[in-house]
Every structure is written in structure tokens, then in C-alpha cells.
N, C-alpha and C positions, 0 to 999 in steps of 0.2 A: 313488618315492624318488629317482630320477635327477633329476626336476624339482625336488624339494625341495632337493637337494644344491647347486643353483645358488646358493642363498643362504648356504651354509656358508662359513666363513672359515678362514684360516690363523692359527693361534695363534703368538704371539711371546713369547719369554722370554729372560732373561739366562743365558748359559752361560759360566762363567769371567768374562772381561771384555768380552764382546761380545754383542750382541743377535742371536738366531737365530730362524728362522721354520720352522714345521713344513712338511715337503715334501709335504703333502697338506691337503685341507680337512676340517673337522670341525665337529660340533655336538653338543649335549647335550640329551637329552629326559628328562622325568620323567613317570611313568605317572599319578600322581594329585596332581600339584602344584597348589597354589593360589597365586595371584599375591601374596597377602599372607603367605605362609608363609616366615618368615625362614630356617628350616633348609634348605628346598629351594633358595632363592635362593643361600644361601651355598655349598651343596653344588655347585651348578652353576658358581658363580663360581670355585671353587678346584679343580675336578676335574682340570684339565689343567695340569701343570707349575707349580702354585702361583700362576699368574697370573690375576687376576680377569677373568672374561668376563661375558657377559650372563646374564639369568635363563633357567631351563630352558624348553624348548618342550614342549607337551603331545604325548603319543604320537599319531602319525598313525593313522588307522583301519587301514592296512595293517600297521603295527607292532603294534598291539593284537591283530590277528588272528594274526599270526605268533607273538606272545608266548604266546598261549593254547596253541598246539601245543608250543612249545619248553618251556614250564613243565612240561608233563606228561612230556616226554621226559627232561628233566634230573632231575626228582624220581625217576623210575624208575631212572635210572642211579645216582643217589646211594644208593639202597637196596642196590645191588649191590657197593658198595665199603666199605672200612673208614672209620670216622669218626675225626676228630681231636679232641683234648680241648678245644681252644679254638674249635671250630666252633659256630655258632649253634644253640641247642637249643630256641628258641621255635617257636611254631606260625605266626607271622606275625600282623601287626596286624589283618588283616581276616578271619582264619580261626577257626572254632570247632573245627577239628581239633587234637587234642593232639599229633599227630605232627609233629616238626620239618619244616618245608617251606622249599624255596627259592622265594621269591616275588619275581621281578624287578620292581623299581619304578623303575629308571632305565635309560637306554641311551646309550652313547656311539656316535655314528655317524661314520664316516670315508669319504671318497671319494678314490680314487686314479685319476686320469685319465692315460691313456697309460702307457708302460712305465717312465718315469723317476720318477714320483711314488712315494714309498716312506715307510717309517718305520724308524728304526734299532732296534737291540736294546734292549729295555726290559722291565721287569715293570710290571704295572698298579698304580697307586697304591692303597693299602689303607686310607687314612685313614677312609673311610666304609664300606668293605667289611668291615673287621675281619680277624682272623687266619683263615687257611685258607679263603679265599673260593672259590666256584664261579662261573665266568663262561662264558656261552654266546655263541659268536661265529657270526653268520649272514653268509655271503658271497653277494652278488648281483652278477650281471654277468660280466665277463670273468674267466677263470681267472688267478689269481696264486699265486706260491709263498709259503707260510707256513713259516718256519724257527723251530725251537725248539732252544735250546742250554743245557745244564746249566752252572750256575756251581759250579766245584769250589774248595773252600777251599784256600788255599795249602799247608797242611800235608798235604793229601791228594793232591796232584797227581802224586806219584811212584807212588801206588797206583792211581789212577783217572784216566782220560783223558776229557775232555769230548767228547761226540758232538753233532753237529748233525743234527737230523732235518728233512728237507725234505718238505713235504706240499703238492702242488698242490691248490688249493681251487676247484672249479668252481662254477658258478651254483647257488644254492639248497643249498649244503652247510653243515653245522653242525659246529662244533668245540666240544667241552665241555672247558674247562680246569679240571679237578678240582684240589683241593689235593693236594700242595703245589706246584703249577705256578708260582704267583707267588713262592713262597718259594725255590725251588731252580732255576728256569729263567728265561731271558729269551727273548723272541720278537721276530721282525722280519718285515716284508714288504719285501724288498729290491727295488731297481730291477732291471730286466731289459733285455737287449738288444732283445728283441722280444716281443710278446704277440699272441694271436689276437683278432680282433674278436668280440664277443658279438653273436649274431643272435637276438633273442627269437623264440620259436616263435609267439607271439601278442602283440598283435593283428597281423594280416597286414601292416599298413602301418607297423609299428614299424621304426625306423631302427637299423642296427648301431651298436654303441658300443664304445669302448675303455676304459670306466670300470669300476672295481670298487667296489662299496659294501659296507662292512663294518659291521654293527650288533652291538655287544657288549651283551647284556642282563645286567644286574647287580642284585644284591640289596644295597641299602644297609641295614645292620643298624640296628634301633631303638636298640641300646645304643651305637652309634657315630654318632648323629645329630650334625650340626655343632656344636650348642651344647655338646656334651661334649668337643670337641676342645681340647686344651691350646694355649695361646698362648705364644709365646716373648717375649723381651724386646723384639723388634721390634714386638710387638702383632699379629702375623699368626698364623693357624692353623698349627700344626705339621703335619708330614706323618708318617704311620705307615709304617715300613719294617720288613722282615724282615732278620734278621742272616744274610744269604745266605752270607757268607764265614766265618761262625763266629768272628768276631773277639772277640766278648764272651761267647761261649758257654762254660758250665761243662760240660765233656764228662764223661760217665759212663763208667767202665770196663766192659768186657765188654758193650757195647751197640752194636748195629749202627747204621750211619749213618741208615738209613731209619726207625728207631724213636726216634731222639732228638727231643726237643721242640725247637722253634725259638723263639728269643728275638725280641722285637719292640721297637722303640724309637721314641720321638717325637723329631723333629729339626726344627730351624729350616729353613725352605725359602724364606726371604725373598730369598735370593740369586737366585732365579728372576725376581724382579720389582724388585729394588733395586740395579740396576747391579752384580750379582754380589756384593753385600755381605751378610754374615750375622752374627748375634750369636753363633753357635756353640752354641746351646742343644741339649742332648741328654740324654735320660733313658730308662731302660727302661720299657716299658709293664707295668703290673701290673693284671691283670683284676680281682682282688679289691679292691685298694685303690681302684681307679677306679670300682668299683661296676658293672662291666659284666657282661653275661650276660642270661639263662642260657646256659651253654655245655655242650657234651656231657660234659665232665669234671667238672662241678660237682655232679652227682648231683641236680640240681633241674630 
């Protein structure tokens, strides 16, 4: 993977009125992509910050091997937790099993070289993941800090204080981001003053490295394939976001925060690639009206 990362690039996008560049290199892989598959190509082009990139790369053999193990671990973990009503309830496009399965079909790969390369606080884009996604993150190479912080709605800040969880991730460690991680938390890999060199135990002639490679295995849901993504007046695919701050949420009385359903909305994201300009399009996502599913709460 370290050799493959030499060809990865730094993405660029507009933030407010200026062009910014990702402080690390990145690439996008699809597990069963076909060169002429429009959906896969569009998914790859718009997966990062709404800015078009190249077509997806096929999984490397090492990624496919790791994915086989990770898929089993994640599905066992999912069985042990509560499910959410808008989670995917299908069995997967390639499975005869009727039990809902998490089947990773894409992976975003990032490389952080040295102590200063980083990524700021963010939640992962949900446009093709759909609501309540599960994401498995594999760390390779030198140990880096992974920080997670809850987003507290403004009206709740007097009752609840946000905490930051700091988790050092050594070589070959796996983090499973279960829902509602993307809906309620943001995560970061911050720059550090210093890091330890990673010295591979094998092969014996392997050179030490100060790089960390992170591969996030994801399941792009069939009901959120790119051809179903709404487009704004700019003509670009919208981005799906969770209402993290509860701004548009109809709150139910006598209901705990953890049990409240989360709203999702489609939003114009052309500002990331159009000199910061946007048409301002926004609308709530409606699973039933948009014909999405099956989902856990649909009873089908």
C-alpha cells in the first residue's frame, strides 16, 4: 500500500472564496467496478468534497484480502448493537442470504506522511452511504491520534458538554464507526509535534517509515446509487447531510436525545468546485417518496 500511495493525489476544492488543498494524499477504490459503469465513475468523481476526480481504481489484492476479514468482523459487531430505522435492510446485491449484511464495495484510502500531514474535523459524506452508515477504518504504518468529538445542538449546550475522545491507532488496528457516528460526531487526524517511525517486522530488509495509511471500507447502498442522487439548479449532484445540530428537527416531548430520529437533507454542494458559488438548493430527504429501501423500519 505504501508503494501504491506514491501515486495518490491531494484533492482541491473551494472553501468560502479560496481554493484549498487537502493536507494529505488520497485515492478511491471500488471493489467490483467496471470501466463503463457510469454509477461507479460518478461515485468516484464526487466522493470527496463535491469536486470531480478520476474514475475508481480496482481493489488491490491486499485490500481484497483485508476486506474479507473485516467484513466478517463488522457483521458480527452489527449483530450486537441496536439497529436504526433507516439502516439498509437488504441482503446485498451479491448475496443469497436474507439477513441484512454490510458488504463493503468501495474504499477511500488516505496517506499521512510525517507528523504534520493531517485532516480536520469532519463527518464522512453520506450521499451514497445513505442514513446511519457503518464504516470500517483500517490503520497501517506509524501510530497516529484519532480524535472524535460530539456535535451538541445549540439548545442543548447548557445541559450537555461535548467531549473529545483521543484514540492512538497503531499499525493494523481497526476502528468501526457504527451509527450514529457520522450523524452526531466529527472526527479528525490532527498534526502532531512528533511521531515514532514505523519499523515493519517483515520483510527483514523493510525500511522504516513515518507514513500512516488509512483505508476506510464503506458500503455504498444500492438504493443510493449515483443515478438516484438529486441534482440542484447548478446541474451538479447534491450532497446528503444529517441534521447534526437539530436545526430542522421536530422534537418529540418526553423522548431521550438518543432515541430521536435524525433528519437528513439534500443540499447544493457546487460551492466546493464553483469558486464558492452555490444555488442554495436544500430539501429534506424522504425515504418513501424517493423510493429508497428496504430499510430496517419499513417492515419489508
